[in-house]
C-alpha positions as CSV (number, residue, x, y, z in Angstrom):
1,M,-38.7,-10.3,0.8
2,K,-39.2,-7.0,3.0
3,T,-38.2,-8.4,5.9
4,Y,-35.1,-9.8,4.4
5,L,-34.0,-6.1,2.2
6,S,-35.2,-4.1,6.1
7,A,-32.6,-7.0,7.7
8,L,-29.8,-6.3,5.2
9,V,-30.4,-1.8,5.1
10,A,-29.8,-3.1,9.3
11,V,-26.9,-5.4,8.4
12,A,-25.2,-2.5,6.5
13,A,-26.1,0.5,9.0
14,A,-24.1,-1.4,12.0
15,A,-20.7,-2.2,10.0
16,T,-21.6,1.7,8.5
17,I,-21.4,2.6,12.1
18,A,-19.2,0.0,13.5
19,A,-16.3,0.5,11.7
20,P,-13.4,2.0,13.3
21,A,-12.3,5.1,12.5
22,S,-8.8,5.3,10.1
23,A,-5.6,7.5,10.6
24,S,-4.5,7.0,7.1
25,A,-6.0,9.4,4.4
26,T,-7.0,6.2,2.3
27,A,-11.1,6.0,1.6
28,V,-13.0,3.2,2.8
29,T,-15.8,2.3,0.2
30,E,-18.7,0.0,1.6
31,T,-21.3,-1.4,-1.3
32,V,-24.2,-3.6,-0.3
33,T,-25.8,-5.5,-3.2
34,A,-29.2,-7.4,-3.3
35,E,-29.6,-10.4,-5.5
36,T,-32.8,-12.7,-6.0
37,T,-33.3,-15.3,-7.7
38,T,-36.0,-17.6,-7.6
39,T,-35.2,-19.5,-5.1
40,A,-33.0,-17.2,-2.3
41,A,-31.5,-13.8,-1.8
42,A,-27.9,-13.5,-1.8
43,K,-26.2,-10.0,-0.2
44,T,-22.2,-9.0,-0.3
45,L,-20.8,-6.7,1.7
46,T,-17.0,-6.1,1.0
47,T,-15.2,-3.4,2.4
48,A,-11.4,-2.2,0.9
49,P,-9.8,1.0,0.4
50,A,-9.4,3.4,-2.5
51,P,-6.8,2.6,-4.8
52,T,-3.1,5.1,-4.1
53,P,-2.8,7.3,-7.0
54,I,0.7,6.8,-8.6
55,R,2.9,9.7,-9.0
56,T,5.0,9.3,-12.4
57,V,8.0,11.1,-12.4
58,R,11.2,11.8,-14.9
59,P,14.2,9.4,-14.9
60,G,16.5,11.2,-12.5
61,E,13.2,13.5,-11.1
62,R,13.9,14.3,-7.1
63,V,10.9,13.2,-4.9
64,D,11.2,14.7,-2.0
65,A,10.0,12.5,0.5
66,G,10.0,14.5,4.4
67,Q,11.9,15.0,6.7
68,G,14.7,15.8,4.8
69,W,14.4,12.3,2.3
70,T,14.6,12.0,-1.0
71,V,14.0,9.5,-3.7
72,W,14.4,9.1,-7.6
73,L,14.2,6.8,-9.9
74,T,16.3,5.3,-12.4
75,R,15.8,2.9,-15.9
76,E,17.8,1.1,-13.0
77,G,15.9,1.0,-10.1
78,K,15.7,3.2,-7.0
79,H,17.8,5.7,-5.2
80,W,17.0,7.3,-2.2
81,S,19.0,9.6,0.6
82,G,18.8,10.7,3.8
83,P,18.8,13.9,6.0
84,D,22.6,12.8,6.3
85,G,23.0,13.6,2.7
86,Y,23.8,9.8,1.9
87,E,22.6,8.4,-0.9
88,N,21.8,4.2,-1.4
89,F,20.1,2.3,-4.6
90,R,18.5,-0.9,-5.1
91,S,18.8,-2.2,-8.6
92,V,15.7,-3.4,-10.5
93,V,17.8,-4.9,-13.1
94,D,21.0,-6.8,-11.4
95,G,18.8,-10.5,-11.3
96,N,18.1,-9.8,-7.5
97,I,14.3,-9.5,-7.8
98,D,12.0,-11.5,-10.2
99,R,10.0,-8.8,-12.2
100,T,8.0,-12.0,-13.5
101,Q,5.7,-12.2,-10.5
102,P,4.7,-9.6,-8.0
103,G,7.0,-8.3,-5.3
104,V,7.6,-6.0,-3.0
105,S,10.8,-4.8,-1.1
106,H,11.5,-3.2,2.2
107,Q,14.2,-0.6,3.4
108,S,13.8,1.2,6.6
109,E,16.1,4.2,8.1
110,G,15.0,6.0,11.5
111,D,15.7,6.6,15.2
112,E,13.8,7.2,18.1
113,N,11.7,10.5,16.5
114,G,10.7,8.4,13.5
115,V,11.7,5.4,10.6
116,F,11.4,6.4,6.9
117,H,10.5,3.2,5.0
118,S,10.6,2.6,1.4
119,G,11.3,-0.4,-0.8
120,L,10.5,-1.4,-4.3
121,Y,7.0,-3.5,-5.6
122,Y,7.5,-4.7,-8.8
123,G,6.1,-7.6,-11.4
124,T,3.0,-6.1,-12.2
125,R,1.1,-3.2,-14.1
126,D,-2.0,-3.0,-11.4
127,A,-0.3,-2.0,-8.6
128,G,-3.1,-0.1,-5.9
129,R,-1.2,0.3,-2.9
130,V,1.5,-0.6,-0.7
131,E,0.5,-0.6,3.2
132,L,2.3,-1.2,6.7
133,T,1.3,-2.6,9.3
134,D,2.9,-2.1,12.9
135,A,3.2,-4.6,15.6
136,D,-0.3,-3.0,16.9
137,G,-1.7,-3.4,13.9
138,R,-2.3,0.0,12.5
139,K,-2.3,0.4,9.0
140,T,0.5,3.2,6.9
141,V,-0.9,3.2,3.7
142,A,2.8,4.6,1.5
143,T,2.7,6.9,-1.6
144,L,3.6,5.0,-4.5
145,V,6.2,6.9,-7.4
146,A,6.4,5.2,-10.8
147,L,8.4,6.0,-14.1
148,P,6.1,7.3,-17.6
149,G,4.5,4.3,-19.2
150,R,3.8,2.3,-15.7
151,S,6.9,-0.4,-16.0
152,D,6.1,-3.2,-14.0
153,W,7.2,-1.6,-11.2
154,G,7.8,1.6,-8.7
155,V,8.9,3.1,-6.0
156,W,6.8,3.0,-2.6
157,Y,7.9,5.8,0.6
158,V,6.0,6.3,3.5
159,H,7.0,7.9,7.3
160,T,6.0,6.4,11.4
161,G,6.8,6.5,15.1
162,P,9.5,4.6,16.3
163,T,8.7,1.5,16.0
164,Q,9.8,-1.9,17.7
165,G,11.1,-4.5,14.5
166,S,10.1,-4.6,11.2
167,P,6.6,-3.6,9.7
168,A,4.6,-6.6,7.8
169,V,4.1,-5.2,4.4
170,A,1.8,-5.4,2.1
171,L,1.1,-5.0,-2.2
172,Y,-1.9,-5.0,-3.6
173,D,-4.0,-4.5,-6.8
174,R,-6.4,-2.0,-8.1
175,S,-9.3,-3.6,-6.3
176,G,-8.0,-4.8,-3.2
177,K,-6.3,-8.4,-4.2
178,L,-3.2,-9.3,-2.1
179,L,0.1,-9.9,-4.5
180,A,3.0,-10.1,-1.9
181,D,3.6,-9.8,1.1
182,L,6.6,-9.1,3.6
183,P,6.2,-10.5,7.2
184,A,6.1,-8.2,9.8
185,W,9.9,-9.1,12.6
186,D,11.3,-8.4,15.2
187,F,15.2,-7.2,15.3
């Protein structure tokens, strides 16, 4: 048993040292547990980013999303405007999304200076984070915004550098379980 626990500590130390550094602001949690039974010992090593806090806003409250972008939510859906002042809208009540199943949408606008990504997450009251993965495997965690009462939908947004194509978008619950995703694609 002493040899097993020493090996378990060595594995945990190696995993901690070998873990890649991340540019995102999410925390990485590592848990090592040892359980003994009468016949064998078991170990579990898990790594999961911490859930993203969800900012609650009043209907129509303008949220400064940075770099000249603004988002706001109404009972009807997501609204956003860019540095040029042009406003856009994505409905949650017109039947284009199925709020009975977890899902995520993605809209993006940008140029050679960077890209503003945003979308809806829906079909769950347990959203934990939305994460974009670019063609090089870099992950960027989005900011989440919702109306009071944590309805079954909300809005996410994030800025990235210039990209080729559309990054993959994934919605996770608060425990880190993948709920829905959109694959990356080149356009």
